[in-house]
ChimeraX commands (.cxc) that place a marker at each C-alpha (Angstrom):
marker #1 position 125.85,97.98,87.68 radius 0.5
marker #1 position 129.62,98.43,87.50 radius 0.5
marker #1 position 131.71,95.75,88.09 radius 0.5
marker #1 position 133.42,96.80,91.12 radius 0.5
marker #1 position 129.97,96.47,92.62 radius 0.5
marker #1 position 130.70,93.12,92.76 radius 0.5
marker #1 position 131.78,91.14,96.08 radius 0.5
marker #1 position 132.55,87.49,96.01 radius 0.5
marker #1 position 132.99,87.38,99.45 radius 0.5
marker #1 position 129.05,87.84,99.55 radius 0.5
marker #1 position 128.60,84.74,97.06 radius 0.5
marker #1 position 127.97,81.37,98.30 radius 0.5
marker #1 position 128.71,78.67,95.02 radius 0.5
marker #1 position 127.90,75.07,95.37 radius 0.5
marker #1 position 129.89,72.86,93.04 radius 0.5
marker #1 position 127.85,69.60,91.44 radius 0.5
marker #1 position 129.76,67.05,89.56 radius 0.5
marker #1 position 130.07,63.31,90.22 radius 0.5
marker #1 position 134.05,63.38,88.72 radius 0.5
marker #1 position 136.37,64.07,91.97 radius 0.5
marker #1 position 139.40,64.88,89.15 radius 0.5
marker #1 position 136.46,67.63,87.60 radius 0.5
marker #1 position 135.17,69.14,90.79 radius 0.5
marker #1 position 138.21,69.28,93.07 radius 0.5
marker #1 position 139.93,71.38,90.63 radius 0.5
marker #1 position 136.93,74.06,89.60 radius 0.5
marker #1 position 136.02,74.20,93.44 radius 0.5
marker #1 position 139.75,75.67,94.10 radius 0.5
marker #1 position 140.09,77.68,91.12 radius 0.5
marker #1 position 136.68,79.43,92.82 radius 0.5
marker #1 position 137.80,79.89,96.21 radius 0.5
marker #1 position 141.32,81.67,94.54 radius 0.5
marker #1 position 139.33,83.70,92.93 radius 0.5
marker #1 position 137.29,84.93,96.34 radius 0.5
marker #1 position 134.17,82.61,95.98 radius 0.5
marker #1 position 133.05,80.86,99.27 radius 0.5
marker #1 position 132.52,77.34,98.20 radius 0.5
marker #1 position 131.12,74.26,98.60 radius 0.5
marker #1 position 130.87,70.83,96.61 radius 0.5
marker #1 position 127.85,67.75,96.25 radius 0.5
marker #1 position 129.09,64.78,93.95 radius 0.5
marker #1 position 125.29,64.33,92.81 radius 0.5
marker #1 position 121.72,66.24,92.68 radius 0.5
marker #1 position 120.29,64.27,95.34 radius 0.5
marker #1 position 123.15,65.44,97.86 radius 0.5
marker #1 position 122.94,69.35,96.29 radius 0.5
marker #1 position 118.92,69.31,96.92 radius 0.5
marker #1 position 120.10,68.62,100.64 radius 0.5
marker #1 position 122.82,71.31,100.88 radius 0.5
marker #1 position 120.37,73.66,99.65 radius 0.5
marker #1 position 118.05,73.06,102.48 radius 0.5
marker #1 position 120.63,74.00,104.78 radius 0.5
marker #1 position 122.79,76.56,103.69 radius 0.5
marker #1 position 122.24,79.77,102.03 radius 0.5
marker #1 position 123.96,79.43,98.30 radius 0.5
marker #1 position 123.61,82.14,95.51 radius 0.5
marker #1 position 125.42,80.21,92.67 radius 0.5
marker #1 position 124.84,76.39,91.37 radius 0.5
marker #1 position 127.53,75.36,89.28 radius 0.5
marker #1 position 126.78,72.04,87.80 radius 0.5
marker #1 position 127.57,69.01,85.57 radius 0.5
marker #1 position 124.43,68.26,83.31 radius 0.5
marker #1 position 125.14,64.50,83.15 radius 0.5
marker #1 position 125.29,62.59,85.99 radius 0.5
marker #1 position 123.79,59.70,87.69 radius 0.5
marker #1 position 120.22,59.92,89.34 radius 0.5
marker #1 position 119.11,63.73,88.99 radius 0.5
marker #1 position 120.73,64.92,86.10 radius 0.5
marker #1 position 121.80,68.96,85.78 radius 0.5
marker #1 position 118.98,69.73,84.14 radius 0.5
marker #1 position 116.54,68.92,86.66 radius 0.5
marker #1 position 118.56,69.90,89.54 radius 0.5
marker #1 position 118.30,73.80,88.04 radius 0.5
marker #1 position 114.87,73.56,87.22 radius 0.5
marker #1 position 114.19,72.45,90.60 radius 0.5
marker #1 position 116.37,74.82,92.23 radius 0.5
marker #1 position 115.02,77.87,89.92 radius 0.5
marker #1 position 111.63,76.58,91.12 radius 0.5
marker #1 position 112.30,76.21,95.02 radius 0.5
marker #1 position 115.22,79.32,95.10 radius 0.5
marker #1 position 114.28,81.88,92.19 radius 0.5
marker #1 position 117.11,84.13,93.00 radius 0.5
marker #1 position 120.18,81.65,92.96 radius 0.5
marker #1 position 122.23,81.50,89.62 radius 0.5
marker #1 position 123.06,78.67,87.49 radius 0.5
marker #1 position 125.39,77.45,85.59 radius 0.5
marker #1 position 125.54,73.92,83.68 radius 0.5
marker #1 position 129.00,72.47,82.97 radius 0.5
marker #1 position 129.39,69.82,80.11 radius 0.5
marker #1 position 131.75,67.79,78.09 radius 0.5
marker #1 position 129.30,66.57,75.47 radius 0.5
marker #1 position 128.28,69.29,73.70 radius 0.5
marker #1 position 126.77,67.00,70.99 radius 0.5
marker #1 position 123.89,65.78,73.07 radius 0.5
marker #1 position 123.12,69.12,74.71 radius 0.5
marker #1 position 122.34,72.54,73.36 radius 0.5
marker #1 position 122.51,76.18,75.11 radius 0.5
marker #1 position 119.11,76.80,74.38 radius 0.5
marker #1 position 117.60,73.60,76.51 radius 0.5
marker #1 position 119.74,74.58,79.50 radius 0.5
marker #1 position 118.49,78.52,79.43 radius 0.5
marker #1 position 114.95,77.23,79.02 radius 0.5
marker #1 position 115.78,74.78,82.52 radius 0.5
marker #1 position 116.91,78.08,84.32 radius 0.5
marker #1 position 120.20,77.93,83.66 radius 0.5
marker #1 position 122.20,81.75,83.53 radius 0.5
marker #1 position 124.46,80.43,81.04 radius 0.5
marker #1 position 126.17,77.31,79.84 radius 0.5
marker #1 position 130.18,76.17,79.82 radius 0.5
marker #1 position 132.34,73.58,77.84 radius 0.5
marker #1 position 134.38,71.12,79.39 radius 0.5
marker #1 position 137.47,72.30,80.05 radius 0.5
marker #1 position 137.11,75.25,81.00 radius 0.5
marker #1 position 139.81,78.05,81.94 radius 0.5
marker #1 position 139.94,80.32,85.28 radius 0.5
marker #1 position 139.12,83.62,83.28 radius 0.5
marker #1 position 135.77,82.19,81.28 radius 0.5
marker #1 position 134.75,80.81,84.27 radius 0.5
marker #1 position 134.83,83.96,86.55 radius 0.5
marker #1 position 133.26,86.04,83.60 radius 0.5
marker #1 position 130.28,83.89,83.44 radius 0.5
marker #1 position 129.79,84.20,86.99 radius 0.5
marker #1 position 130.40,87.77,86.68 radius 0.5
marker #1 position 128.04,88.16,84.54 radius 0.5
marker #1 position 125.78,86.17,86.18 radius 0.5
marker #1 position 125.48,87.92,89.41 radius 0.5
marker #1 position 125.48,91.39,87.60 radius 0.5
marker #1 position 122.35,90.73,86.26 radius 0.5
marker #1 position 120.61,88.76,89.41 radius 0.5
marker #1 position 121.58,92.06,91.55 radius 0.5
marker #1 position 120.27,94.68,88.37 radius 0.5
marker #1 position 116.90,92.30,88.64 radius 0.5
marker #1 position 116.94,92.47,92.17 radius 0.5
marker #1 position 117.45,96.27,92.41 radius 0.5
marker #1 position 114.69,96.72,89.73 radius 0.5
marker #1 position 112.72,94.55,92.19 radius 0.5
marker #1 position 113.39,96.59,94.84 radius 0.5
marker #1 position 112.78,99.94,93.05 radius 0.5
marker #1 position 109.27,99.00,92.09 radius 0.5
marker #1 position 107.81,98.23,95.19 radius 0.5
marker #1 position 109.70,101.64,96.77 radius 0.5
marker #1 position 108.12,104.87,97.31 radius 0.5
marker #1 position 111.25,107.34,96.11 radius 0.5
marker #1 position 110.35,109.85,98.09 radius 0.5
marker #1 position 110.22,108.23,101.34 radius 0.5
marker #1 position 112.27,105.20,100.90 radius 0.5
marker #1 position 108.95,103.28,102.65 radius 0.5
marker #1 position 107.01,100.74,100.78 radius 0.5
marker #1 position 104.41,102.01,97.92 radius 0.5
marker #1 position 100.91,100.83,98.10 radius 0.5
marker #1 position 101.11,98.39,95.48 radius 0.5
marker #1 position 103.28,96.51,97.74 radius 0.5
marker #1 position 101.27,97.45,101.11 radius 0.5
marker #1 position 98.34,95.21,99.40 radius 0.5
marker #1 position 100.62,92.43,98.17 radius 0.5
marker #1 position 101.90,91.80,101.28 radius 0.5
marker #1 position 99.27,92.32,103.48 radius 0.5
marker #1 position 97.29,89.73,102.17 radius 0.5
marker #1 position 100.55,87.17,102.20 radius 0.5
marker #1 position 100.60,88.23,106.21 radius 0.5
marker #1 position 96.68,87.43,106.66 radius 0.5
marker #1 position 97.34,83.96,105.09 radius 0.5
marker #1 position 100.15,83.07,107.07 radius 0.5
marker #1 position 98.12,84.57,109.92 radius 0.5
marker #1 position 95.48,82.50,109.50 radius 0.5
marker #1 position 97.92,79.48,108.71 radius 0.5
marker #1 position 100.07,79.52,111.62 radius 0.5
marker #1 position 97.54,81.11,113.95 radius 0.5
marker #1 position 99.51,84.32,114.47 radius 0.5
marker #1 position 98.42,87.54,115.43 radius 0.5
marker #1 position 98.77,90.53,112.88 radius 0.5
marker #1 position 98.14,94.47,113.69 radius 0.5
marker #1 position 98.26,97.43,111.13 radius 0.5
marker #1 position 98.48,101.01,111.93 radius 0.5
marker #1 position 97.51,103.63,109.71 radius 0.5
marker #1 position 98.46,107.55,110.40 radius 0.5
marker #1 position 97.86,110.57,108.72 radius 0.5
marker #1 position 99.43,113.87,108.99 radius 0.5
marker #1 position 97.44,116.84,110.58 radius 0.5
marker #1 position 96.64,119.29,108.49 radius 0.5
marker #1 position 99.14,118.63,105.92 radius 0.5
marker #1 position 97.98,120.57,103.01 radius 0.5
marker #1 position 97.82,123.91,105.72 radius 0.5
marker #1 position 102.14,122.81,105.45 radius 0.5
marker #1 position 102.26,122.63,101.63 radius 0.5
marker #1 position 100.49,125.88,101.23 radius 0.5
marker #1 position 102.52,127.78,103.94 radius 0.5
marker #1 position 105.69,126.11,103.34 radius 0.5
marker #1 position 105.74,125.29,99.55 radius 0.5
marker #1 position 105.54,121.95,98.13 radius 0.5
marker #1 position 109.44,121.48,98.10 radius 0.5
marker #1 position 109.18,122.14,102.08 radius 0.5
marker #1 position 106.39,119.24,102.00 radius 0.5
marker #1 position 108.36,117.04,100.17 radius 0.5
marker #1 position 111.09,117.50,102.58 radius 0.5
marker #1 position 108.66,116.55,105.72 radius 0.5
marker #1 position 107.61,113.69,104.30 radius 0.5
marker #1 position 111.11,112.32,103.81 radius 0.5
marker #1 position 111.63,112.99,107.49 radius 0.5
marker #1 position 108.45,110.91,108.65 radius 0.5
marker #1 position 109.22,108.10,106.25 radius 0.5
marker #1 position 112.65,108.51,108.10 radius 0.5
marker #1 position 110.95,108.48,111.79 radius 0.5
marker #1 position 108.79,105.17,110.92 radius 0.5
marker #1 position 111.36,103.51,110.03 radius 0.5
marker #1 position 113.56,103.90,113.06 radius 0.5
marker #1 position 110.83,103.17,115.13 radius 0.5
marker #1 position 109.80,99.54,113.58 radius 0.5
marker #1 position 111.05,96.57,114.61 radius 0.5
marker #1 position 113.77,96.08,112.16 radius 0.5
marker #1 position 113.18,92.83,109.49 radius 0.5
marker #1 position 109.89,92.14,111.83 radius 0.5
marker #1 position 107.69,95.24,110.82 radius 0.5
marker #1 position 106.71,97.12,107.36 radius 0.5
marker #1 position 106.19,100.75,106.79 radius 0.5
marker #1 position 104.71,102.04,103.92 radius 0.5
marker #1 position 103.52,105.09,102.10 radius 0.5
marker #1 position 100.01,104.92,101.59 radius 0.5
marker #1 position 99.68,107.49,99.35 radius 0.5
marker #1 position 99.96,111.70,100.09 radius 0.5
marker #1 position 100.23,112.04,103.35 radius 0.5
marker #1 position 98.74,108.71,104.42 radius 0.5
marker #1 position 101.58,106.04,106.04 radius 0.5
marker #1 position 100.78,102.45,107.47 radius 0.5
marker #1 position 103.04,100.29,109.31 radius 0.5
marker #1 position 102.52,96.13,109.52 radius 0.5
marker #1 position 103.29,94.78,113.13 radius 0.5
marker #1 position 104.04,91.14,112.80 radius 0.5
marker #1 position 102.83,89.01,115.63 radius 0.5
marker #1 position 101.57,92.00,117.59 radius 0.5
marker #1 position 98.02,92.37,119.28 radius 0.5
marker #1 position 96.40,95.36,120.43 radius 0.5
marker #1 position 98.81,96.73,123.50 radius 0.5
marker #1 position 101.49,96.44,120.90 radius 0.5
marker #1 position 99.74,97.90,118.29 radius 0.5
marker #1 position 98.68,100.68,120.53 radius 0.5
marker #1 position 102.42,101.36,121.89 radius 0.5
marker #1 position 103.77,101.50,118.44 radius 0.5
marker #1 position 101.41,103.72,117.50 radius 0.5
marker #1 position 102.36,106.75,120.32 radius 0.5
marker #1 position 105.85,106.04,119.69 radius 0.5
marker #1 position 105.34,106.53,116.14 radius 0.5
marker #1 position 103.12,109.55,116.57 radius 0.5
marker #1 position 105.61,111.24,119.49 radius 0.5
marker #1 position 108.62,110.19,117.46 radius 0.5
marker #1 position 107.17,112.60,114.49 radius 0.5
marker #1 position 105.77,114.99,116.55 radius 0.5
marker #1 position 109.33,115.83,117.90 radius 0.5
marker #1 position 111.55,115.26,114.99 radius 0.5
marker #1 position 109.06,116.90,112.51 radius 0.5
marker #1 position 107.26,119.33,114.61 radius 0.5
marker #1 position 103.41,118.18,113.66 radius 0.5
marker #1 position 100.92,116.38,114.96 radius 0.5
marker #1 position 99.66,112.99,113.62 radius 0.5
marker #1 position 96.69,111.15,113.64 radius 0.5
marker #1 position 96.55,107.24,113.46 radius 0.5
marker #1 position 94.16,104.36,114.04 radius 0.5
marker #1 position 94.74,100.78,114.02 radius 0.5
marker #1 position 93.05,97.27,113.66 radius 0.5
marker #1 position 93.92,93.78,115.00 radius 0.5
marker #1 position 93.34,90.61,111.91 radius 0.5
marker #1 position 90.84,88.38,113.53 radius 0.5
marker #1 position 90.08,85.07,111.33 radius 0.5
marker #1 position 88.09,85.77,108.05 radius 0.5
marker #1 position 88.87,89.52,107.73 radius 0.5
marker #1 position 89.79,90.36,104.68 radius 0.5
marker #1 position 92.79,92.88,103.65 radius 0.5
marker #1 position 90.09,95.49,103.06 radius 0.5
marker #1 position 88.17,94.84,106.14 radius 0.5
marker #1 position 91.40,94.87,107.99 radius 0.5
marker #1 position 92.20,98.47,106.30 radius 0.5
marker #1 position 88.32,99.66,106.43 radius 0.5
marker #1 position 88.40,99.06,110.61 radius 0.5
marker #1 position 91.73,101.03,110.82 radius 0.5
marker #1 position 90.82,104.06,108.64 radius 0.5
marker #1 position 87.38,104.28,110.28 radius 0.5
marker #1 position 89.67,104.30,113.69 radius 0.5
marker #1 position 92.03,107.16,112.08 radius 0.5
marker #1 position 89.50,109.47,111.47 radius 0.5
marker #1 position 87.83,109.04,114.83 radius 0.5
marker #1 position 91.08,110.34,116.13 radius 0.5
marker #1 position 91.50,112.81,113.60 radius 0.5
marker #1 position 88.13,114.47,114.49 radius 0.5
marker #1 position 88.95,114.56,118.03 radius 0.5
marker #1 position 92.12,116.18,117.15 radius 0.5
marker #1 position 90.23,118.70,115.39 radius 0.5
marker #1 position 88.07,119.46,117.77 radius 0.5
marker #1 position 90.37,119.63,120.72 radius 0.5
marker #1 position 92.45,121.96,118.09 radius 0.5
marker #1 position 89.67,123.94,117.95 radius 0.5
marker #1 position 88.92,124.05,122.00 radius 0.5
marker #1 position 92.10,125.39,122.36 radius 0.5
marker #1 position 91.43,128.47,119.41 radius 0.5
marker #1 position 88.37,129.23,121.15 radius 0.5
marker #1 position 90.03,129.19,124.46 radius 0.5
marker #1 position 92.77,131.67,123.08 radius 0.5
marker #1 position 90.19,133.44,121.22 radius 0.5
marker #1 position 87.49,133.86,123.49 radius 0.5
marker #1 position 86.87,137.49,124.78 radius 0.5
marker #1 position 87.69,137.38,128.20 radius 0.5
marker #1 position 90.96,136.09,127.10 radius 0.5
marker #1 position 91.01,139.25,124.70 radius 0.5
marker #1 position 90.24,141.96,127.55 radius 0.5
marker #1 position 92.71,139.83,129.81 radius 0.5
marker link #1:1,2 radius 0.2
marker link #1:2,3 radius 0.2
marker link #1:3,4 radius 0.2
marker link #1:4,5 radius 0.2
marker link #1:5,6 radius 0.2
marker link #1:6,7 radius 0.2
marker link #1:7,8 radius 0.2
marker link #1:8,9 radius 0.2
marker link #1:9,10 radius 0.2
marker link #1:10,11 radius 0.2
marker link #1:11,12 radius 0.2
marker link #1:12,13 radius 0.2
marker link #1:13,14 radius 0.2
marker link #1:14,15 radius 0.2
marker link #1:15,16 radius 0.2
marker link #1:16,17 radius 0.2
marker link #1:17,18 radius 0.2
marker link #1:18,19 radius 0.2
marker link #1:19,20 radius 0.2
marker link #1:20,21 radius 0.2
marker link #1:21,22 radius 0.2
marker link #1:22,23 radius 0.2
marker link #1:23,24 radius 0.2
marker link #1:24,25 radius 0.2
marker link #1:25,26 radius 0.2
marker link #1:26,27 radius 0.2
marker link #1:27,28 radius 0.2
marker link #1:28,29 radius 0.2
marker link #1:29,30 radius 0.2
marker link #1:30,31 radius 0.2
marker link #1:31,32 radius 0.2
marker link #1:32,33 radius 0.2
marker link #1:33,34 radius 0.2
marker link #1:34,35 radius 0.2
marker link #1:35,36 radius 0.2
marker link #1:36,37 radius 0.2
marker link #1:37,38 radius 0.2
marker link #1:38,39 radius 0.2
marker link #1:39,40 radius 0.2
marker link #1:40,41 radius 0.2
marker link #1:41,42 radius 0.2
marker link #1:42,43 radius 0.2
marker link #1:43,44 radius 0.2
marker link #1:44,45 radius 0.2
marker link #1:45,46 radius 0.2
marker link #1:46,47 radius 0.2
marker link #1:47,48 radius 0.2
marker link #1:48,49 radius 0.2
marker link #1:49,50 radius 0.2
marker link #1:50,51 radius 0.2
marker link #1:51,52 radius 0.2
marker link #1:52,53 radius 0.2
marker link #1:53,54 radius 0.2
marker link #1:54,55 radius 0.2
marker link #1:55,56 radius 0.2
marker link #1:56,57 radius 0.2
marker link #1:57,58 radius 0.2
marker link #1:58,59 radius 0.2
marker link #1:59,60 radius 0.2
marker link #1:60,61 radius 0.2
marker link #1:61,62 radius 0.2
marker link #1:62,63 radius 0.2
marker link #1:63,64 radius 0.2
marker link #1:64,65 radius 0.2
marker link #1:65,66 radius 0.2
marker link #1:66,67 radius 0.2
marker link #1:67,68 radius 0.2
marker link #1:68,69 radius 0.2
marker link #1:69,70 radius 0.2
marker link #1:70,71 radius 0.2
marker link #1:71,72 radius 0.2
marker link #1:72,73 radius 0.2
marker link #1:73,74 radius 0.2
marker link #1:74,75 radius 0.2
marker link #1:75,76 radius 0.2
marker link #1:76,77 radius 0.2
marker link #1:77,78 radius 0.2
marker link #1:78,79 radius 0.2
marker link #1:79,80 radius 0.2
marker link #1:80,81 radius 0.2
marker link #1:81,82 radius 0.2
marker link #1:82,83 radius 0.2
marker link #1:83,84 radius 0.2
marker link #1:84,85 radius 0.2
marker link #1:85,86 radius 0.2
marker link #1:86,87 radius 0.2
marker link #1:87,88 radius 0.2
marker link #1:88,89 radius 0.2
marker link #1:89,90 radius 0.2
marker link #1:90,91 radius 0.2
marker link #1:91,92 radius 0.2
marker link #1:92,93 radius 0.2
marker link #1:93,94 radius 0.2
marker link #1:94,95 radius 0.2
marker link #1:95,96 radius 0.2
marker link #1:96,97 radius 0.2
marker link #1:97,98 radius 0.2
marker link #1:98,99 radius 0.2
marker link #1:99,100 radius 0.2
marker link #1:100,101 radius 0.2
marker link #1:101,102 radius 0.2
marker link #1:102,103 radius 0.2
marker link #1:103,104 radius 0.2
marker link #1:104,105 radius 0.2
marker link #1:105,106 radius 0.2
marker link #1:106,107 radius 0.2
marker link #1:107,108 radius 0.2
marker link #1:108,109 radius 0.2
marker link #1:109,110 radius 0.2
marker link #1:110,111 radius 0.2
marker link #1:111,112 radius 0.2
marker link #1:112,113 radius 0.2
marker link #1:113,114 radius 0.2
marker link #1:114,115 radius 0.2
marker link #1:115,116 radius 0.2
marker link #1:116,117 radius 0.2
marker link #1:117,118 radius 0.2
marker link #1:118,119 radius 0.2
marker link #1:119,120 radius 0.2
marker link #1:120,121 radius 0.2
marker link #1:121,122 radius 0.2
marker link #1:122,123 radius 0.2
marker link #1:123,124 radius 0.2
marker link #1:124,125 radius 0.2
marker link #1:125,126 radius 0.2
marker link #1:126,127 radius 0.2
marker link #1:127,128 radius 0.2
marker link #1:128,129 radius 0.2
marker link #1:129,130 radius 0.2
marker link #1:130,131 radius 0.2
marker link #1:131,132 radius 0.2
marker link #1:132,133 radius 0.2
marker link #1:133,134 radius 0.2
marker link #1:134,135 radius 0.2
marker link #1:135,136 radius 0.2
marker link #1:136,137 radius 0.2
marker link #1:137,138 radius 0.2
marker link #1:138,139 radius 0.2
marker link #1:139,140 radius 0.2
marker link #1:140,141 radius 0.2
marker link #1:141,142 radius 0.2
marker link #1:142,143 radius 0.2
marker link #1:143,144 radius 0.2
marker link #1:144,145 radius 0.2
marker link #1:145,146 radius 0.2
marker link #1:146,147 radius 0.2
marker link #1:147,148 radius 0.2
marker link #1:148,149 radius 0.2
marker link #1:149,150 radius 0.2
marker link #1:150,151 radius 0.2
marker link #1:151,152 radius 0.2
marker link #1:152,153 radius 0.2
marker link #1:153,154 radius 0.2
marker link #1:154,155 radius 0.2
marker link #1:155,156 radius 0.2
marker link #1:156,157 radius 0.2
marker link #1:157,158 radius 0.2
marker link #1:158,159 radius 0.2
marker link #1:159,160 radius 0.2
marker link #1:160,161 radius 0.2
marker link #1:161,162 radius 0.2
marker link #1:162,163 radius 0.2
marker link #1:163,164 radius 0.2
marker link #1:164,165 radius 0.2
marker link #1:165,166 radius 0.2
marker link #1:166,167 radius 0.2
marker link #1:167,168 radius 0.2
marker link #1:168,169 radius 0.2
marker link #1:169,170 radius 0.2
marker link #1:170,171 radius 0.2
marker link #1:171,172 radius 0.2
marker link #1:172,173 radius 0.2
marker link #1:173,174 radius 0.2
marker link #1:174,175 radius 0.2
marker link #1:175,176 radius 0.2
marker link #1:176,177 radius 0.2
marker link #1:177,178 radius 0.2
marker link #1:178,179 radius 0.2
marker link #1:179,180 radius 0.2
marker link #1:180,181 radius 0.2
marker link #1:181,182 radius 0.2
marker link #1:182,183 radius 0.2
marker link #1:183,184 radius 0.2
marker link #1:184,185 radius 0.2
marker link #1:185,186 radius 0.2
marker link #1:186,187 radius 0.2
marker link #1:187,188 radius 0.2
marker link #1:188,189 radius 0.2
marker link #1:189,190 radius 0.2
marker link #1:190,191 radius 0.2
marker link #1:191,192 radius 0.2
marker link #1:192,193 radius 0.2
marker link #1:193,194 radius 0.2
marker link #1:194,195 radius 0.2
marker link #1:195,196 radius 0.2
marker link #1:196,197 radius 0.2
marker link #1:197,198 radius 0.2
marker link #1:198,199 radius 0.2
marker link #1:199,200 radius 0.2
marker link #1:200,201 radius 0.2
marker link #1:201,202 radius 0.2
marker link #1:202,203 radius 0.2
marker link #1:203,204 radius 0.2
marker link #1:204,205 radius 0.2
marker link #1:205,206 radius 0.2
marker link #1:206,207 radius 0.2
marker link #1:207,208 radius 0.2
marker link #1:208,209 radius 0.2
marker link #1:209,210 radius 0.2
marker link #1:210,211 radius 0.2
marker link #1:211,212 radius 0.2
marker link #1:212,213 radius 0.2
marker link #1:213,214 radius 0.2
marker link #1:214,215 radius 0.2
marker link #1:215,216 radius 0.2
marker link #1:216,217 radius 0.2
marker link #1:217,218 radius 0.2
marker link #1:218,219 radius 0.2
marker link #1:219,220 radius 0.2
marker link #1:220,221 radius 0.2
marker link #1:221,222 radius 0.2
marker link #1:222,223 radius 0.2
marker link #1:223,224 radius 0.2
marker link #1:224,225 radius 0.2
marker link #1:225,226 radius 0.2
marker link #1:226,227 radius 0.2
marker link #1:227,228 radius 0.2
marker link #1:228,229 radius 0.2
marker link #1:229,230 radius 0.2
marker link #1:230,231 radius 0.2
marker link #1:231,232 radius 0.2
marker link #1:232,233 radius 0.2
marker link #1:233,234 radius 0.2
marker link #1:234,235 radius 0.2
marker link #1:235,236 radius 0.2
marker link #1:236,237 radius 0.2
marker link #1:237,238 radius 0.2
marker link #1:238,239 radius 0.2
marker link #1:239,240 radius 0.2
marker link #1:240,241 radius 0.2
marker link #1:241,242 radius 0.2
marker link #1:242,243 radius 0.2
marker link #1:243,244 radius 0.2
marker link #1:244,245 radius 0.2
marker link #1:245,246 radius 0.2
marker link #1:246,247 radius 0.2
marker link #1:247,248 radius 0.2
marker link #1:248,249 radius 0.2
marker link #1:249,250 radius 0.2
marker link #1:250,251 radius 0.2
marker link #1:251,252 radius 0.2
marker link #1:252,253 radius 0.2
marker link #1:253,254 radius 0.2
marker link #1:254,255 radius 0.2
marker link #1:255,256 radius 0.2
marker link #1:256,257 radius 0.2
marker link #1:257,258 radius 0.2
marker link #1:258,259 radius 0.2
marker link #1:259,260 radius 0.2
marker link #1:260,261 radius 0.2
marker link #1:261,262 radius 0.2
marker link #1:262,263 radius 0.2
marker link #1:263,264 radius 0.2
marker link #1:264,265 radius 0.2
marker link #1:265,266 radius 0.2
marker link #1:266,267 radius 0.2
marker link #1:267,268 radius 0.2
marker link #1:268,269 radius 0.2
marker link #1:269,270 radius 0.2
marker link #1:270,271 radius 0.2
marker link #1:271,272 radius 0.2
marker link #1:272,273 radius 0.2
marker link #1:273,274 radius 0.2
marker link #1:274,275 radius 0.2
marker link #1:275,276 radius 0.2
marker link #1:276,277 radius 0.2
marker link #1:277,278 radius 0.2
marker link #1:278,279 radius 0.2
marker link #1:279,280 radius 0.2
marker link #1:280,281 radius 0.2
marker link #1:281,282 radius 0.2
marker link #1:282,283 radius 0.2
marker link #1:283,284 radius 0.2
marker link #1:284,285 radius 0.2
marker link #1:285,286 radius 0.2
marker link #1:286,287 radius 0.2
marker link #1:287,288 radius 0.2
marker link #1:288,289 radius 0.2
marker link #1:289,290 radius 0.2
marker link #1:290,291 radius 0.2
marker link #1:291,292 radius 0.2
marker link #1:292,293 radius 0.2
marker link #1:293,294 radius 0.2
marker link #1:294,295 radius 0.2
marker link #1:295,296 radius 0.2
marker link #1:296,297 radius 0.2
marker link #1:297,298 radius 0.2
marker link #1:298,299 radius 0.2
marker link #1:299,300 radius 0.2
marker link #1:300,301 radius 0.2
marker link #1:301,302 radius 0.2
marker link #1:302,303 radius 0.2
marker link #1:303,304 radius 0.2
view
């Protein structure tokens, strides 16, 4: 990832040191570079501040009374795994680099240090974190449609079922399948089929409640939508909205089926219920299409 992709303004750094003469100049140095900065005088205050603020970076002295820097880094790493940490110390003989890395730190810096050194170490930490996040995103994203992939679907479904049971919230699942997609591919070619799937993915993404619901390419021309805190009426409305959007913007019909989670229902059972209703809808759509064709091709219609 190129350095120009880094925006210091997006980083919120917490500087932790029990000495004002160290903490304040470091804070001023980081602010001068463009970082958003906060400070804490010890590990306990730092943990309290992390509960209230979305820090992305921790810069902490190692040797402090109470919770020392290594213990603070271990705790932050466990609670906030995406937070980058750099350990600072003037006692290089007492603390080793490998010790701080094993605690979960991104890097280690010896006091005193200059602006260029701390900027380089923070920048490297940000770059490495961004790369990890991008690789993680790619691993759960369907490359063609931009929706989540099937692997992430089952991981997320298990999480949402557990949350629904724990918090007594409703949860709905919609499965969708494009009608006659094989015929579309045979007629227009696989490149056109891929283009259609991309457009369908865009429609699904546009119809969901952003940052609430989630869409997935379940496989082939099958898609799934997870609706958080949604019951039967919302599931039916969302299903119809997505199908209408696909018909309008992509020119193809879609079959769908939805299921509502009930306590004790496994992820597989919930998917199975939605899948059963999906194929009932597909059978109805095929029957309607067959009836229309029979009417069009009837002897009376032909003679007319």
